[in-house]
C-alpha positions as CSV (number, residue, x, y, z in Angstrom):
1,M,-0.2,-0.1,0.1
2,A,1.2,3.5,-0.9
3,A,3.1,5.3,2.3
4,V,1.2,8.1,1.8
5,D,-0.3,10.2,4.8
6,A,-3.0,13.4,4.6
7,Q,-4.7,15.1,7.8
8,L,-6.8,17.6,8.2
9,G,-4.9,21.1,10.2
10,H,-6.5,21.7,13.8
11,D,-7.2,25.3,12.9
12,T,-7.5,25.2,9.1
13,N,-8.9,23.0,6.5
14,E,-5.3,22.6,4.6
15,Y,-4.6,19.3,3.1
16,V,-1.5,18.0,4.2
17,E,0.5,15.5,2.1
18,W,3.8,13.6,3.2
19,E,6.2,12.1,1.2
20,T,4.5,9.8,-1.3
21,S,4.8,8.0,-4.6
22,V,1.7,7.9,-5.0
23,P,0.5,11.6,-6.0
24,I,-2.9,12.3,-5.2
25,P,-4.6,15.1,-7.9
26,D,-5.5,18.7,-6.9
27,L,-9.2,18.0,-7.9
28,L,-9.5,16.0,-5.1
29,K,-7.4,18.2,-2.6
30,T,-8.9,21.5,-3.5
31,H,-13.1,20.3,-4.1
32,P,-14.9,22.4,-1.8
33,E,-17.1,19.4,-0.9
34,L,-14.2,17.5,0.1
35,R,-12.8,20.0,2.1
36,R,-16.0,20.6,4.2
37,R,-16.2,17.0,4.7
38,R,-12.7,16.1,5.5
39,I,-12.3,13.9,3.2
40,W,-8.8,13.3,2.2
41,S,-7.8,10.8,-0.5
42,T,-5.0,8.7,0.5
43,D,-4.5,5.9,-1.5
44,V,-4.8,5.2,-5.3
45,L,-7.5,2.4,-6.3
46,K,-7.4,3.3,-10.3
47,P,-4.4,5.7,-11.2
48,D,-6.0,9.2,-12.3
49,Y,-9.7,8.7,-11.4
50,V,-10.2,6.3,-8.2
51,Y,-8.9,6.9,-4.6
52,N,-9.4,5.6,-1.0
53,T,-9.0,7.8,2.2
54,S,-7.0,6.2,5.0
55,V,-7.9,2.7,6.5
56,A,-6.7,4.2,9.9
57,R,-9.3,7.1,10.0
58,P,-12.9,5.8,9.6
59,P,-15.2,6.1,7.9
60,T,-13.3,4.8,4.6
61,Y,-14.2,6.4,1.3
62,A,-13.6,5.8,-2.1
63,V,-13.4,8.8,-4.4
64,K,-13.7,8.7,-8.2
65,I,-13.0,11.4,-10.7
66,V,-16.1,10.4,-13.7
67,R,-14.7,10.7,-17.1
68,D,-15.9,13.4,-19.2
69,D,-17.1,11.2,-21.9
70,G,-18.8,8.9,-19.5
71,L,-22.5,8.7,-18.0
72,E,-21.3,6.6,-14.7
73,D,-23.0,9.5,-12.7
74,E,-26.2,9.4,-14.5
75,I,-26.5,5.7,-14.3
76,Y,-25.8,6.2,-10.4
77,E,-28.5,8.7,-10.2
78,Y,-31.3,6.9,-12.4
79,L,-30.5,3.2,-10.6
80,L,-30.5,4.6,-7.1
81,R,-33.8,6.3,-7.5
82,F,-35.4,2.8,-7.2
83,S,-36.3,1.4,-3.8
84,D,-36.2,-2.2,-4.9
85,K,-34.5,-4.9,-3.0
86,R,-33.0,-6.8,-6.4
87,N,-31.6,-3.1,-6.3
88,H,-27.9,-4.4,-5.8
89,T,-26.1,-1.0,-6.9
90,L,-24.1,0.7,-4.4
91,P,-24.8,3.4,-2.7
92,C,-23.4,6.6,-4.2
93,E,-23.2,10.7,-3.6
94,V,-23.3,12.3,-7.1
95,V,-21.3,15.7,-6.5
96,R,-21.6,18.1,-9.2
97,D,-19.5,21.7,-10.0
98,A,-19.7,23.5,-13.2
99,E,-16.3,24.2,-13.3
100,R,-14.8,20.8,-12.4
101,P,-15.6,17.3,-13.3
102,S,-18.1,15.3,-11.4
103,I,-17.0,13.1,-8.5
104,L,-18.8,10.1,-7.0
105,I,-18.7,9.4,-3.2
106,M,-19.1,6.0,-1.8
107,P,-18.3,3.5,1.0
108,H,-15.0,1.5,0.1
109,M,-15.5,-2.1,0.0
110,T,-14.4,-5.1,0.4
111,D,-14.6,-6.9,-3.5
112,I,-14.8,-10.3,-3.9
113,N,-11.1,-10.9,-4.9
114,R,-10.8,-10.1,-1.0
115,L,-12.5,-12.9,0.4
116,G,-10.9,-15.8,-0.2
117,G,-10.4,-16.6,3.5
118,Y,-14.1,-16.8,3.8
119,I,-15.4,-18.0,0.7
120,T,-13.3,-21.3,1.1
121,K,-15.7,-22.4,3.8
122,W,-19.2,-21.5,2.2
123,S,-21.4,-24.3,1.8
124,L,-23.5,-25.1,-1.7
125,S,-26.1,-23.6,0.0
126,E,-24.0,-20.1,1.2
127,F,-22.4,-19.9,-2.1
128,L,-25.4,-20.0,-4.2
129,A,-27.3,-17.5,-2.2
130,V,-24.9,-15.3,-2.5
131,F,-24.7,-15.3,-6.2
132,L,-28.4,-15.3,-6.4
133,Q,-27.6,-11.7,-5.0
134,I,-25.4,-11.2,-8.0
135,V,-28.2,-12.6,-10.4
136,E,-30.7,-10.6,-8.8
137,G,-28.7,-7.2,-9.0
138,V,-28.4,-7.9,-13.0
139,E,-32.1,-8.8,-13.2
140,F,-32.9,-5.0,-11.9
141,M,-30.5,-3.3,-14.1
142,H,-31.9,-5.2,-17.1
143,E,-35.3,-4.7,-16.4
144,H,-34.5,-0.7,-16.4
145,R,-32.6,-1.1,-19.5
146,V,-29.4,-1.2,-18.3
147,V,-26.2,-2.9,-18.8
148,H,-23.2,-3.0,-16.6
149,M,-20.8,-4.1,-19.7
150,D,-18.1,-5.3,-17.0
151,I,-19.3,-7.5,-14.3
152,C,-16.6,-9.5,-12.6
153,S,-15.1,-10.2,-9.4
154,G,-13.5,-6.8,-9.0
155,N,-16.3,-4.8,-9.5
156,T,-18.9,-6.9,-7.3
157,A,-18.3,-6.1,-3.7
158,A,-19.6,-7.4,-0.6
159,A,-20.4,-5.4,2.6
160,C,-18.7,-7.0,5.6
161,R,-19.3,-6.0,9.2
162,R,-16.3,-3.4,9.2
163,E,-18.0,-1.5,6.1
164,V,-21.7,-1.8,7.7
165,Q,-20.2,0.2,11.1
166,E,-18.7,2.7,9.3
167,H,-21.6,3.3,6.7
168,P,-24.9,2.2,8.4
169,H,-27.1,2.7,5.0
170,L,-25.5,-0.5,3.8
171,T,-26.8,-4.2,4.3
172,E,-24.2,-6.6,6.0
173,G,-23.9,-9.4,4.4
174,K,-25.6,-7.7,0.8
175,M,-23.5,-7.7,-2.7
176,Y,-23.0,-4.4,-4.6
177,F,-22.6,-3.8,-7.9
178,I,-19.6,-0.9,-8.5
179,D,-17.8,0.7,-11.4
180,F,-20.7,1.6,-14.1
181,E,-17.8,3.4,-16.0
182,T,-18.6,1.7,-19.0
183,A,-22.6,0.9,-18.4
184,Q,-25.6,2.1,-20.6
185,R,-29.0,2.9,-20.7
186,L,-30.4,1.3,-23.8
187,S,-34.0,2.0,-25.3
188,A,-34.4,-1.5,-25.8
189,G,-34.9,-4.7,-23.3
190,P,-33.3,-7.9,-23.3
191,G,-34.8,-9.9,-26.2
192,V,-35.2,-7.0,-28.5
193,Q,-32.1,-5.1,-28.1
194,G,-29.2,-6.3,-31.2
195,A,-25.7,-6.3,-30.8
196,I,-23.5,-3.2,-30.1
197,P,-20.0,-2.7,-29.9
198,L,-17.8,-4.1,-26.7
199,P,-16.1,-1.8,-24.6
200,E,-12.6,-2.7,-23.5
201,T,-13.3,-4.7,-20.1
202,Q,-11.9,-7.1,-17.8
203,V,-13.4,-10.4,-19.2
204,V,-12.3,-11.4,-22.7
205,P,-15.1,-11.8,-25.1
206,P,-15.9,-15.2,-26.6
207,D,-14.2,-16.1,-29.6
208,G,-12.3,-12.4,-30.0
209,M,-16.4,-11.2,-30.6
210,E,-16.3,-7.3,-30.8
211,R,-20.1,-6.9,-30.6
212,M,-22.8,-8.6,-28.8
213,D,-26.4,-8.6,-27.7
214,P,-25.3,-6.2,-24.2
215,Y,-27.9,-8.5,-22.4
216,S,-26.6,-11.6,-23.4
217,W,-22.7,-9.9,-22.7
218,D,-23.7,-9.1,-19.1
219,M,-24.9,-12.9,-18.6
220,Y,-21.7,-14.0,-20.3
221,C,-19.6,-12.1,-17.8
222,V,-22.0,-13.6,-14.9
223,G,-21.3,-16.9,-16.0
224,K,-17.1,-16.5,-16.0
225,L,-18.2,-14.8,-12.7
226,F,-19.6,-17.7,-11.5
227,E,-17.1,-19.8,-12.4
228,D,-14.1,-17.6,-10.8
229,M,-16.0,-18.2,-7.2
230,A,-16.5,-21.8,-7.7
231,E,-13.1,-22.5,-8.3
232,C,-12.1,-20.5,-4.9
233,V,-15.2,-21.9,-2.9
234,Y,-14.0,-25.6,-4.0
235,R,-10.1,-25.1,-4.0
236,R,-9.7,-26.8,-0.8
237,K,-12.8,-29.0,-1.3
238,G,-11.6,-31.0,-4.3
239,P,-13.7,-30.6,-7.4
240,P,-17.0,-29.0,-7.3
241,P,-20.1,-31.1,-7.4
242,W,-21.8,-31.7,-10.7
243,L,-24.8,-29.1,-10.3
244,V,-21.9,-26.3,-10.0
245,K,-19.7,-27.2,-13.5
246,R,-23.6,-27.6,-14.9
247,I,-24.8,-24.2,-13.7
248,A,-21.6,-22.7,-15.0
249,E,-21.6,-24.7,-18.8
250,W,-25.4,-22.9,-18.4
251,L,-24.6,-19.6,-17.9
252,V,-21.7,-19.1,-19.9
253,G,-23.4,-20.8,-23.0
254,D,-22.4,-22.1,-25.9
255,E,-21.6,-18.8,-28.2
256,R,-22.5,-19.2,-31.4
257,G,-21.5,-15.3,-32.9
258,C,-25.3,-13.8,-32.8
259,T,-24.8,-10.6,-34.6
260,S,-28.5,-9.7,-33.6
261,V,-30.5,-10.5,-30.7
262,C,-28.5,-13.6,-28.9
263,R,-30.2,-16.7,-27.4
264,C,-26.7,-18.9,-26.4
265,R,-27.4,-18.2,-22.6
266,P,-30.0,-17.5,-20.4
267,T,-31.7,-14.0,-19.2
268,A,-30.9,-12.6,-15.7
269,Q,-34.5,-13.5,-15.1
270,R,-34.5,-17.0,-15.6
271,V,-31.4,-17.5,-14.0
272,R,-32.8,-16.0,-10.5
273,R,-36.2,-18.1,-11.0
274,V,-34.2,-21.4,-11.4
275,L,-31.9,-20.6,-8.5
276,S,-33.9,-19.6,-6.2
277,M,-36.3,-23.0,-7.0
278,L,-33.3,-24.5,-6.4
279,Q,-32.3,-22.8,-2.6
280,P,-35.0,-24.8,-0.7
281,L,-34.3,-28.5,-2.4
282,I,-30.4,-27.7,-1.9
283,R,-30.7,-26.6,1.8
284,T,-33.0,-29.9,2.3
285,W,-30.5,-31.9,0.9
286,E,-27.7,-30.7,3.3
287,W,-29.9,-30.5,6.3
288,C,-30.2,-34.5,5.6
289,G,-26.5,-34.9,5.2
290,N,-25.5,-33.3,8.2
291,L,-28.5,-35.1,10.3
292,V,-26.8,-38.7,8.4
293,K,-23.7,-37.7,9.8
294,R,-24.6,-37.1,13.1
295,I,-26.9,-40.3,13.4
296,R,-23.8,-42.2,12.1
297,G,-21.4,-40.4,14.9
298,V,-23.8,-41.7,17.3
299,F,-22.9,-45.6,16.5
300,V,-19.1,-45.2,15.9
301,S,-17.2,-46.8,18.9
302,P,-15.1,-44.4,21.1
303,T,-11.6,-44.6,20.3
304,I,-9.4,-45.8,23.3
């Protein structure tokens, strides 16, 4: 982590920056709203655009400078106006200033990449319950004709206890989507929208495709995210169950190079319905398995 420290002077709103290899943009040092709220960025998350405040001085925030050619601030405002339990958009404040680029102020979250120790302890039902939240969030976005376009583990965050203590408006255990930099609002919904150019993303498109149905592309990325999560969950447990492998294959789909509406993989709505149906069955199966283990334990002779 960058060896940088910034603090508020006792009598002024002066931003004091100590020796560091990571320079903080002047915009984040001088912005009136950040100075008023004493939000001082100390570390870089994405050079030139995203920074966070010191974890040693909670509450910890991430501050993002919106690109001039982006719609990220508008996407956040649009999605956050809806009160829906399926809305997994990270709460975010949009700060506009006629003389400066817009900035986003949001809780600094723990992305899935940093949950490795916890993920390996999940049971199948716990894994699918967390993943169901992600699918719900995608279904919500698609229902409102918004495509994220860069769904991946780094852009999916979890509200852990620390984040909730610092930011009470978060829900502990809830998954949130972040980074809507490449997101778009479309005029047509799933099953109607044709292919559009793909932006530069963290997930590699199938077969080197450069244009895809954006809703199908989101679901392809969801499938790849499921694969990454499954690999982590079962890293110490051995090969994943058949059901996990089948779900991954179903989500990723068999790409046929569709140039218009794509039906190579299921919609978010269909995936949410299937997983919702499977959840109680899997919980019951796990409960029965644990019961059998306890019964067997009763009849095992003690070791002398």
